VOPAGU-2260 file (C-alpha; in pm, 1 decimal, decimal comma):
REM VOPAGU-2260
SITE   aa  ch    i         X         Y         Z
SITE  MET   A    0   -6626,3   -1697,7   -4697,6
SITE  LEU   A    1   -6605,5   -1985,0   -4418,4
SITE  TYR   A    2   -6885,5   -2244,7   -4413,3
SITE  LEU   A    3   -6878,7   -2447,3   -4101,8
SITE  ILE   A    4   -7072,5   -2773,0   -4063,2
SITE  ASP   A    5   -7153,4   -3030,1   -3804,9
SITE  THR   A    6   -7032,6   -3361,6   -3933,9
SITE  THR   A    7   -6764,4   -3501,0   -4153,3
SITE  ASN   A    8   -7037,5   -3657,0   -4361,3
SITE  GLY   A    9   -7218,9   -3300,8   -4411,9
SITE  GLU   A   10   -6855,4   -3160,0   -4507,7
SITE  MET   A   11   -6806,9   -3419,4   -4763,2
SITE  ARG   A   12   -7139,0   -3336,6   -4937,4
SITE  ILE   A   13   -7069,7   -2950,4   -4933,8
SITE  GLN   A   14   -6744,2   -3005,2   -5091,7
SITE  GLN   A   15   -6892,8   -3120,6   -5417,4
SITE  ASN   A   16   -6994,7   -2736,7   -5448,2
SITE  ILE   A   17   -6787,0   -2606,7   -5723,7
SITE  ILE   A   18   -6686,9   -2295,9   -5517,3
SITE  ALA   A   19   -6587,8   -2502,0   -5213,0
SITE  THR   A   20   -6246,5   -2586,3   -5099,9
SITE  SER   A   21   -6183,5   -2837,1   -4833,6
SITE  ARG   A   22   -5947,4   -2845,9   -4522,3
SITE  LEU   A   23   -5743,1   -3107,0   -4703,0
SITE  ASP   A   24   -5648,1   -2808,3   -4935,0
SITE  TYR   A   25   -5659,3   -2527,2   -4715,4
SITE  ALA   A   26   -5558,7   -2435,0   -4358,5
SITE  PHE   A   27   -5527,4   -2114,0   -4158,4
SITE  CYS   A   28   -5150,5   -2159,7   -4087,3
SITE  ASP   A   29   -4844,4   -2400,7   -4104,7
SITE  TYR   A   30   -4870,1   -2495,9   -3749,5
SITE  ASN   A   31   -4474,9   -2562,9   -3725,2
SITE  THR   A   32   -4376,4   -2207,6   -3825,1
SITE  LYS   A   33   -4689,7   -2034,4   -3744,2
SITE  HIS   A   34   -4664,7   -1876,9   -4068,0
SITE  VAL   A   35   -5026,0   -1757,5   -4208,5
SITE  TRP   A   36   -5105,9   -1862,7   -4546,8
SITE  GLY   A   37   -5439,3   -1997,0   -4561,9
SITE  ASN   A   38   -5637,7   -1654,6   -4657,0
SITE  GLU   A   39   -5373,0   -1566,8   -4906,4
SITE  HIS   A   40   -5332,0   -1890,4   -5127,4
SITE  ALA   A   41   -5605,3   -2170,7   -5150,7
SITE  ALA   A   42   -5895,0   -1989,9   -5040,9
SITE  ASP   A   43   -5873,3   -1730,3   -5300,7
SITE  GLY   A   44   -6216,0   -1698,1   -5471,5
SITE  LYS   A   45   -6344,9   -2009,7   -5296,9
SITE  MET   A   46   -6583,6   -2110,6   -4991,7
SITE  CYS   A   47   -6359,6   -2289,0   -4701,8
SITE  VAL   A   48   -6526,4   -2566,4   -4558,2
SITE  MET   A   49   -6501,6   -2761,5   -4230,3
SITE  THR   A   50   -6667,3   -2906,5   -3935,3
SITE  TYR   A   51   -6713,3   -2685,1   -3595,2
SITE  ALA   A   52   -6448,1   -2965,3   -3474,4
SITE  GLY   A   53   -6192,7   -2922,7   -3759,8
SITE  PHE   A   54   -6238,5   -2523,3   -3719,0
SITE  GLY   A   55   -6187,9   -2551,9   -3332,1
SITE  SER   A   56   -5870,8   -2757,3   -3403,7
SITE  GLU   A   57   -5756,8   -2474,6   -3626,5
SITE  VAL   A   58   -5801,8   -2242,1   -3379,9
SITE  ARG   A   59   -5634,7   -2412,0   -3124,9
SITE  ASN   A   60   -5316,7   -2486,5   -3329,8
SITE  ALA   A   61   -5298,1   -2147,1   -3504,9
SITE  GLY   A   62   -5348,7   -1957,4   -3179,7
SITE  SER   A   63   -5280,8   -1559,6   -3226,4
SITE  SER   A   64   -5115,3   -1576,9   -3536,7
SITE  PHE   A   65   -5438,5   -1600,3   -3764,7
SITE  ASN   A   66   -5652,7   -1287,4   -3838,9
SITE  TRP   A   67   -5979,9   -1470,7   -3745,6
SITE  PHE   A   68   -6162,6   -1134,9   -3809,4
SITE  GLY   A   69   -6067,1   -1155,8   -4204,0
SITE  TYR   A   70   -6393,5   -1315,9   -4343,4
SITE  ASP   A   71   -6705,6   -1127,0   -4480,6
SITE  TYR   A   72   -6931,3   -1399,3   -4398,2
SITE  ILE   A   73   -6898,3   -1733,1   -4170,1
SITE  ILE   A   74   -7185,5   -1994,7   -4247,8
SITE  CYS   A   75   -7304,7   -2210,3   -3951,3
SITE  ASP   A   76   -7495,2   -2499,9   -4066,5
SITE  GLU   A   77   -7689,6   -2712,5   -3841,2
SITE  MET   A   78   -7532,3   -2480,2   -3523,0
SITE  GLN   A   79   -7747,1   -2664,7   -3276,7
SITE  ASN   A   80   -7497,5   -2929,8   -3290,6
SITE  LEU   A   81   -7213,0   -2691,6   -3216,2
SITE  VAL   A   82   -7396,7   -2665,5   -2869,2
SITE  ASP   A   83   -7516,3   -3036,1   -2865,7
SITE  TYR   A   84   -7196,6   -3218,3   -2941,1
SITE  GLN   A   85   -7008,9   -3037,2   -2670,7
SITE  ARG   A   86   -7186,4   -3322,9   -2432,4
SITE  PHE   A   87   -6916,0   -3564,2   -2586,4
SITE  SER   A   88   -6602,2   -3537,8   -2414,2
SITE  ALA   A   89   -6406,5   -3660,3   -2703,2
SITE  ARG   A   90   -6487,7   -3330,5   -2918,4
SITE  SER   A   91   -6527,7   -3094,8   -2628,5
SITE  ALA   A   92   -6206,7   -2908,7   -2648,8
SITE  ASN   A   93   -6217,7   -2858,8   -3015,6
SITE  LEU   A   94   -6595,6   -2751,3   -3001,7
SITE  GLU   A   95   -6565,5   -2508,7   -2713,3
SITE  ALA   A   96   -6250,6   -2350,6   -2892,6
SITE  ALA   A   97   -6506,3   -2306,0   -3180,8
SITE  GLU   A   98   -6764,7   -2150,1   -2994,3
SITE  ASN   A   99   -6516,3   -1884,8   -2820,5
SITE  ALA   A  100   -6353,8   -1799,3   -3169,5
SITE  LEU   A  101   -6706,0   -1739,0   -3303,7
SITE  ARG   A  102   -6816,1   -1519,1   -2992,2
SITE  ALA   A  103   -6497,9   -1318,4   -3041,8
SITE  ILE   A  104   -6570,5   -1281,2   -3427,5
SITE  CYS   A  105   -6914,1   -1164,4   -3331,3
SITE  ALA   A  106   -6839,5    -951,6   -3069,4
SITE  GLU   A  107   -6562,7    -760,8   -3302,7
SITE  GLY   A  108   -6874,6    -684,3   -3562,7
SITE  SER   A  109   -6720,5    -675,1   -3906,1
SITE  THR   A  110   -6788,5   -1049,2   -4001,5
SITE  LYS   A  111   -7162,4   -1155,1   -4028,7
SITE  ILE   A  112   -7221,1   -1513,3   -3872,4
SITE  VAL   A  113   -7497,5   -1674,2   -4054,3
SITE  ALA   A  114   -7664,2   -1973,9   -3835,7
SITE  MET   A  115   -7886,4   -2219,9   -4030,6
SITE  SER   A  116   -8113,2   -2470,2   -3873,8
SITE  ALA   A  117   -8476,1   -2645,1   -3909,0
SITE  THR   A  118   -8464,3   -2703,8   -3516,9
SITE  PRO   A  119   -8296,1   -2355,4   -3385,1
SITE  LYS   A  120   -8435,6   -2384,6   -3022,6
SITE  LYS   A  121   -8040,8   -2495,5   -2894,2
SITE  ILE   A  122   -7905,1   -2197,9   -3083,0
SITE  TRP   A  123   -8134,9   -1924,7   -2912,0
SITE  ASP   A  124   -8110,2   -2086,4   -2571,1
SITE  ARG   A  125   -7734,5   -2065,8   -2607,9
SITE  PHE   A  126   -7655,2   -1729,8   -2796,0
SITE  GLY   A  127   -7976,2   -1540,0   -2699,5
SITE  GLY   A  128   -7927,3   -1182,3   -2736,0
SITE  LEU   A  129   -7659,9   -1242,4   -3049,7
SITE  CYS   A  130   -7965,2   -1378,4   -3237,1
SITE  TYR   A  131   -8132,2   -1209,3   -3518,2
SITE  ASP   A  132   -8404,5   -1354,3   -3717,2
SITE  VAL   A  133   -8336,1   -1304,3   -4090,8
SITE  HIS   A  134   -8679,2   -1202,7   -4254,6
SITE  PHE   A  135   -8748,7   -1353,2   -4610,4
SITE  ASP   A  136   -9044,7   -1398,5   -4857,2
SITE  ARG   A  137   -9177,3   -1740,8   -4744,2
SITE  SER   A  138   -9431,0   -1746,3   -5029,4
SITE  ASP   A  139   -9193,2   -1896,7   -5235,6
SITE  LEU   A  140   -9101,7   -2185,9   -4986,3
SITE  ILE   A  141   -9191,0   -2544,8   -5125,9
SITE  ASN   A  142   -9391,6   -2760,3   -4873,2
SITE  LEU   A  143   -9294,9   -3143,1   -4885,4
SITE  CYS   A  144   -9581,4   -3334,1   -4797,5
SITE  THR   A  145   -9622,4   -3642,8   -4540,3
SITE  THR   A  146   -9915,9   -3831,2   -4609,7
SITE  ASN   A  147   -9921,9   -4042,5   -4292,9
SITE  SER   A  148   -9736,6   -3974,5   -3999,5
SITE  ILE   A  149   -9774,9   -4257,4   -3762,2
SITE  PRO   A  150   -9644,0   -4311,0   -3414,9
SITE  TYR   A  151   -9551,2   -4664,2   -3298,5
SITE  SER   A  152   -9418,4   -4827,4   -2954,6
SITE  GLY   A  153   -9347,1   -5158,8   -3087,5
SITE  THR   A  154   -9031,5   -5291,1   -3251,3
SITE  VAL   A  155   -8867,9   -5178,0   -3569,4
SITE  GLN   A  156   -8871,5   -5546,6   -3695,3
SITE  GLU   A  157   -9256,3   -5516,4   -3691,3
SITE  LEU   A  158   -9224,9   -5230,5   -3920,4
SITE  LEU   A  159   -8977,2   -5340,3   -4133,3
SITE  ASP   A  160   -9204,1   -5675,7   -4179,7
SITE  ALA   A  161   -9475,2   -5435,7   -4290,7
SITE  ASN   A  162   -9296,8   -5261,9   -4558,3
SITE  LYS   A  163   -9121,7   -5536,4   -4713,3
SITE  GLY   A  164   -9082,2   -5463,9   -5114,9
SITE  LYS   A  165   -9076,6   -5099,1   -5043,2
SITE  THR   A  166   -8776,4   -4830,1   -5031,8
SITE  GLY   A  167   -8715,4   -4662,5   -4718,3
SITE  ILE   A  168   -8486,3   -4491,7   -4458,5
SITE  LEU   A  169   -8423,3   -4596,0   -4104,1
SITE  TYR   A  170   -8267,7   -4378,7   -3819,2
SITE  VAL   A  171   -8153,1   -4530,4   -3519,4
SITE  THR   A  172   -7885,3   -4377,1   -3277,8
SITE  GLU   A  173   -7649,0   -4679,1   -3195,7
SITE  ILE   A  174   -7419,5   -4845,2   -3451,2
SITE  THR   A  175   -7464,2   -5191,3   -3306,7
SITE  LYS   A  176   -7851,7   -5148,1   -3331,9
SITE  MET   A  177   -7786,3   -5026,6   -3686,0
SITE  LYS   A  178   -7584,2   -5337,0   -3766,9
SITE  GLN   A  179   -7868,8   -5569,2   -3600,3
SITE  TYR   A  180   -8112,9   -5388,6   -3781,3
SITE  ILE   A  181   -7930,8   -5418,6   -4138,4
SITE  GLU   A  182   -7879,6   -5783,1   -4074,4
SITE  TYR   A  183   -8249,7   -5832,9   -3969,3
SITE  ALA   A  184   -8369,1   -5651,8   -4309,1
SITE  ASN   A  185   -8147,5   -5873,1   -4526,7
SITE  SER   A  186   -8276,9   -6173,4   -4340,2
SITE  ILE   A  187   -8646,4   -6066,0   -4481,4
SITE  GLY   A  188   -8573,0   -5978,2   -4820,8
SITE  PHE   A  189   -8448,3   -5622,9   -4803,5
SITE  HIS   A  190   -8122,0   -5522,8   -4985,5
SITE  ALA   A  191   -8040,3   -5301,2   -4657,5
SITE  ASN   A  192   -7684,9   -5132,7   -4575,6
SITE  GLY   A  193   -7578,7   -4802,8   -4393,3
SITE  PHE   A  194   -7305,3   -4596,2   -4313,1
SITE  TRP   A  195   -7196,7   -4391,7   -3975,7
SITE  SER   A  196   -6909,8   -4150,6   -3882,3
SITE  ILE   A  197   -6566,9   -4203,2   -4056,8
SITE  SER   A  198   -6368,8   -4034,2   -3759,2
SITE  PRO   A  199   -6100,0   -4246,0   -3656,8
SITE  ASP   A  200   -6243,7   -4308,3   -3298,4
SITE  THR   A  201   -6563,3   -4459,6   -3457,8
SITE  LEU   A  202   -6386,3   -4663,1   -3734,3
SITE  SER   A  203   -6126,6   -4794,9   -3488,1
SITE  LYS   A  204   -6453,5   -4961,6   -3305,0
SITE  HIS   A  205   -6702,4   -5015,5   -3602,2
SITE  PRO   A  206   -6464,6   -5046,2   -3953,5
SITE  MET   A  207   -6696,1   -5030,6   -4248,2
SITE  SER   A  208   -6681,0   -5249,0   -4546,6
SITE  GLN   A  209   -6578,1   -5128,1   -4907,3
SITE  ASP   A  210   -6963,2   -5173,3   -4994,0
SITE  GLN   A  211   -7049,2   -4908,6   -4694,6
SITE  MET   A  212   -6748,4   -4655,5   -4815,3
SITE  ASP   A  213   -6937,7   -4699,7   -5162,6
SITE  LEU   A  214   -7269,2   -4622,3   -5047,7
SITE  ARG   A  215   -7138,4   -4346,2   -4857,5
SITE  LYS   A  216   -7003,4   -4172,3   -5129,7
SITE  ASN   A  217   -7304,0   -4253,5   -5354,4
SITE  VAL   A  218   -7543,6   -4079,5   -5094,1
SITE  LEU   A  219   -7345,6   -3769,0   -5001,3
SITE  VAL   A  220   -7203,5   -3689,0   -5362,0
SITE  ASP   A  221   -7490,0   -3818,6   -5597,8
SITE  GLU   A  222   -7784,5   -3743,8   -5343,5
SITE  THR   A  223   -7933,9   -4085,1   -5392,8
SITE  ILE   A  224   -7979,2   -4403,7   -5279,2
SITE  PRO   A  225   -7837,6   -4626,3   -5520,9
SITE  VAL   A  226   -8031,3   -4892,4   -5710,0
SITE  GLU   A  227   -7919,5   -5207,5   -5543,8
SITE  THR   A  228   -8013,7   -5083,9   -5185,4
SITE  ASP   A  229   -8368,4   -5039,3   -5075,1
SITE  LEU   A  230   -8317,4   -4989,3   -4703,0
SITE  LEU   A  231   -8080,9   -4701,7   -4617,2
SITE  VAL   A  232   -7982,9   -4732,1   -4250,7
SITE  ILE   A  233   -7834,5   -4412,9   -4096,9
SITE  ASN   A  234   -7749,2   -4250,1   -3752,4
SITE  ARG   A  235   -7689,9   -3930,3   -3598,4
SITE  ALA   A  236   -7360,7   -3892,8   -3849,2
SITE  SER   A  237   -7629,7   -3837,5   -4128,7
SITE  GLU   A  238   -7902,5   -3700,1   -3946,8
SITE  THR   A  239   -7848,2   -3326,6   -4072,0
SITE  CYS   A  240   -7668,1   -3379,4   -4386,9
SITE  ILE   A  241   -7768,6   -3611,5   -4624,4
SITE  LYS   A  242   -8011,9   -3525,1   -4923,6
SITE  ILE   A  243   -8204,9   -3789,0   -5097,3
SITE  GLN   A  244   -8352,9   -3633,3   -5400,8
SITE  GLU   A  245   -8699,6   -3758,1   -5520,9
SITE  LYS   A  246   -8606,5   -3702,3   -5879,7
SITE  LYS   A  247   -8327,2   -3949,5   -5846,7
SITE  ARG   A  248   -8491,4   -4238,0   -5621,9
SITE  LYS   A  249   -8845,5   -4235,4   -5455,8
SITE  VAL   A  250   -8838,5   -4326,0   -5092,9
SITE  ASP   A  251   -9160,1   -4469,0   -4961,9
SITE  PHE   A  252   -9121,6   -4504,2   -4573,4
SITE  ILE   A  253   -8889,2   -4340,3   -4307,2
SITE  ILE   A  254   -8863,7   -4507,7   -3947,1
SITE  VAL   A  255   -8696,6   -4278,9   -3707,8
SITE  HIS   A  256   -8617,2   -4494,2   -3365,4
SITE  ASP   A  257   -8605,0   -4185,0   -3170,6
SITE  LYS   A  258   -8870,4   -3964,9   -2963,8
SITE  ASN   A  259   -8659,5   -3657,6   -3004,7
SITE  GLU   A  260   -8865,2   -3402,7   -3166,1
SITE  GLU   A  261   -8536,5   -3223,9   -3298,6
SITE  ILE   A  262   -8438,0   -3566,7   -3464,2
SITE  LYS   A  263   -8774,8   -3630,7   -3603,2
SITE  THR   A  264   -8783,2   -3303,4   -3820,7
SITE  GLN   A  265   -8423,4   -3324,4   -3900,6
SITE  VAL   A  266   -8436,9   -3680,1   -4044,3
SITE  ARG   A  267   -8761,6   -3623,7   -4228,7
SITE  GLY   A  268   -8568,9   -3327,5   -4404,8
SITE  ARG   A  269   -8309,7   -3583,4   -4531,5
SITE  TYR   A  270   -8556,1   -3658,2   -4820,5
SITE  HIS   A  271   -8630,5   -3397,3   -5046,5
SITE  GLY   A  272   -8982,5   -3530,8   -5156,2
SITE  ASP   A  273   -9313,7   -3626,3   -5080,0
SITE  LEU   A  274   -9336,3   -3876,7   -4832,4
SITE  GLU   A  275   -9631,1   -4160,9   -4818,6
SITE  THR   A  276   -9529,0   -4308,0   -4452,1
SITE  PHE   A  277   -9327,3   -4164,2   -4159,2
SITE  TYR   A  278   -9304,4   -4367,2   -3845,7
SITE  TYR   A  279   -9159,6   -4205,1   -3503,3
SITE  HIS   A  280   -9103,5   -4393,7   -3174,8
SITE  SER   A  281   -9344,3   -4242,3   -2919,1
SITE  VAL   A  282   -9526,9   -4448,1   -2660,6
SITE  ASP   A  283   -9725,5   -4124,2   -2540,0
SITE  ASP   A  284   -9859,1   -4053,0   -2930,1
SITE  THR   A  285   -9907,7   -4444,4   -2989,1
SITE  ASN   A  286  -10138,3   -4461,6   -2668,6
SITE  ARG   A  287  -10329,1   -4134,8   -2777,8
SITE  ALA   A  288  -10366,5   -4256,5   -3111,1
SITE  ARG   A  289  -10538,4   -4581,4   -2982,0
SITE  ILE   A  290  -10766,5   -4403,7   -2815,7
SITE  ALA   A  291  -10849,8   -4155,8   -3078,3
SITE  ASN   A  292  -10895,8   -4438,1   -3334,2
SITE  GLN   A  293  -11104,4   -4677,1   -3106,4
SITE  LYS   A  294  -11297,5   -4446,2   -2879,5
SITE  VAL   A  295  -11400,8   -4545,4   -2568,8
SITE  PRO   A  296  -11704,4   -4793,1   -2605,9
SITE  SER   A  297  -12028,2   -4655,3   -2492,5
SITE  LYS   A  298  -12085,5   -4922,5   -2201,8
SITE  PHE   A  299  -11817,3   -4764,0   -2033,4
SITE  LEU   A  300  -11942,0   -4409,4   -2052,4
SITE  ASN   A  301  -12158,5   -4225,6   -1798,7
SITE  ARG   A  302  -12159,8   -4503,6   -1555,4
SITE  PRO   A  303  -11934,2   -4600,5   -1247,9
SITE  LEU   A  304  -11613,6   -4763,5   -1339,2
SITE  TYR   A  305  -11450,6   -4976,8   -1089,2
SITE  THR   A  306  -11088,6   -5111,9   -1076,4
SITE  GLU   A  307  -11198,8   -5421,2   -1253,7
SITE  ASP   A  308  -11380,8   -5225,1   -1543,3
SITE  MET   A  309  -11075,9   -4975,7   -1592,5
SITE  GLU   A  310  -10837,3   -5285,0   -1615,5
SITE  GLU   A  311  -11087,7   -5426,4   -1891,5
SITE  LEU   A  312  -11102,4   -5096,7   -2083,7
SITE  ARG   A  313  -10707,8   -5074,3   -2078,5
SITE  TRP   A  314  -10734,7   -5398,2   -2240,2
SITE  LYS   A  315  -10989,7   -5292,1   -2496,6
SITE  LEU   A  316  -10782,7   -5005,7   -2594,0
SITE  LYS   A  317  -10464,2   -5182,8   -2593,4
SITE  LEU   A  318  -10293,9   -4934,3   -2365,8
SITE  LEU   A  319   -9980,2   -5111,1   -2254,3
SITE  ARG   A  320   -9613,5   -5046,6   -2184,6
SITE  PRO   A  321   -9383,6   -5120,6   -2433,2
SITE  ASP   A  322   -9290,2   -5413,1   -2228,4
SITE  GLY   A  323   -9639,5   -5529,7   -2231,3
SITE  THR   A  324   -9761,9   -5481,6   -1882,7
SITE  HIS   A  325  -10041,5   -5248,2   -1773,9
SITE  TYR   A  326  -10032,9   -4889,3   -1687,1
SITE  GLY   A  327  -10170,4   -4775,6   -1372,2
SITE  ASN   A  328  -10500,1   -4564,8   -1341,9
SITE  PRO   A  329  -10297,3   -4205,1   -1310,8
SITE  THR   A  330  -10138,0   -4257,9   -1639,3
SITE  PHE   A  331  -10425,8   -4432,4   -1802,7
SITE  ILE   A  332  -10662,8   -4127,3   -1688,8
SITE  LYS   A  333  -10398,7   -3895,7   -1795,2
SITE  TYR   A  334  -10447,6   -4034,9   -2174,6
SITE  LEU   A  335  -10803,4   -4025,9   -2155,7
SITE  LYS   A  336  -10816,2   -3665,6   -2062,9
SITE  GLU   A  337  -10549,3   -3584,4   -2337,8
SITE  CYS   A  338  -10779,4   -3704,4   -2578,5
SITE  GLY   A  339  -11082,1   -3516,8   -2472,6
SITE  TYR   A  340  -11275,3   -3715,5   -2224,3
SITE  ASN   A  341  -11366,8   -3598,5   -1907,3
SITE  VAL   A  342  -11269,1   -3854,2   -1612,0
SITE  SER   A  343  -11395,0   -3764,8   -1233,3
SITE  ASP   A  344  -11218,2   -3793,8    -950,4
SITE  ALA   A  345  -11208,8   -4126,2    -757,0
SITE  LYS   A  346  -11499,9   -4196,2    -539,0
SITE  LYS   A  347  -11580,7   -4405,5    -280,4
SITE  ASP   A  348  -11925,4   -4645,8    -337,0
SITE  ARG   A  349  -12080,3   -4720,0       5,9
SITE  LYS   A  350  -12313,5   -4955,1    -142,3
SITE  GLN   A  351  -12028,1   -5153,7    -292,0
SITE  ARG   A  352  -11822,5   -5187,6      41,0
SITE  GLY   A  353  -11594,8   -4864,9     -29,3
SITE  LYS   A  354  -11480,3   -4962,6    -363,5
SITE  TYR   A  355  -11355,4   -4660,1    -564,7
SITE  TYR   A  356  -11478,0   -4561,4    -894,7
SITE  TRP   A  357  -11463,5   -4310,9   -1166,4
SITE  ILE   A  358  -11704,0   -4197,8   -1434,4
SITE  ILE   A  359  -11604,6   -4123,5   -1800,8
SITE  THR   A  360  -11788,8   -3884,0   -2007,7
SITE  GLU   A  361  -11720,4   -3738,0   -2399,1
SITE  GLY   A  362  -11575,2   -3387,4   -2367,5
SITE  GLU   A  363  -11661,9   -3100,6   -2628,5
SITE  THR   A  364  -11361,2   -3211,6   -2832,0
SITE  ILE   A  365  -11505,1   -3563,1   -2912,9
SITE  SER   A  366  -11745,2   -3568,2   -3218,5
SITE  GLY   A  367  -11708,5   -3849,6   -3446,3
SITE  GLN   A  368  -11340,0   -3849,7   -3437,0
SITE  LEU   A  369  -11108,0   -3720,9   -3159,2
SITE  LEU   A  370  -10923,6   -3392,8   -3237,9
């Protein structure tokens, strides 16, 4: 069996399995002599683990000298990132080689390739007719509960201020932002730290301290956040691979500073336990939630609303862009309609010197609380 995964952090975690052997101990061939040895020696009775990029590197170096079809199974964990990561030029050659090899193996037909993902859309889009669903008994699945799922459009700092004294995970894409948020969190009383990819390119630009390397090992090997840390800051290098076990360390909140739906799903899955509060960045969801929670006051319903009235209502509902400026009426009306209100088309009022007005009425979905 060959086990492929998207990140080096994930590779390290899987290597803790007693049946796994890493690429450090296993290679497909000696690149100098092209002598094939990998599947005859270190891999005997073991599951070979490597990243997609590592697999692609092996493919490119070993060339035609290795029997790619000698595996019974190839597990492709988080396979959507084999597709997604090809957008980054530094990795694209190896990843392209990995994908081409997998397609060839699939076409040959003797090896079963099993793709695993909680967000498989990119896999279906890319591999289409090659894909089949694996049916299983879903009655045995354990569902993890998220009590409060809260959109936000403000700053991460505001959320950290509101959650002092708790244990949390923060996801942010850029390493420079990770550093800023770690510094801010520590300044307000958190014990915050984080880690990123250990690829040479990344570490040359953003070296990690020994404390960060120790934290990485704790999280990946022990599947917990160490007691001396109460805010774990991660980025895409850990989006799909870490696993924090509730029985080892309870997490109170998760913040995902990204609007991508797949990232939200993946980061929530990093904590294997019930979660009290999940914050995710979405301007649209935040504005819809504000309308739903406050409702349009009765004085603005069932009557002509002129431009100044619509502006007052926007202030009342606090519907502002992230930079604090007003939305125009088209966007404001879109939000109202999405929350179940009916809004008439703009009409001229001849009695008011041709001023335009709108009329807002409650739709069928609004009764006590918006659905």
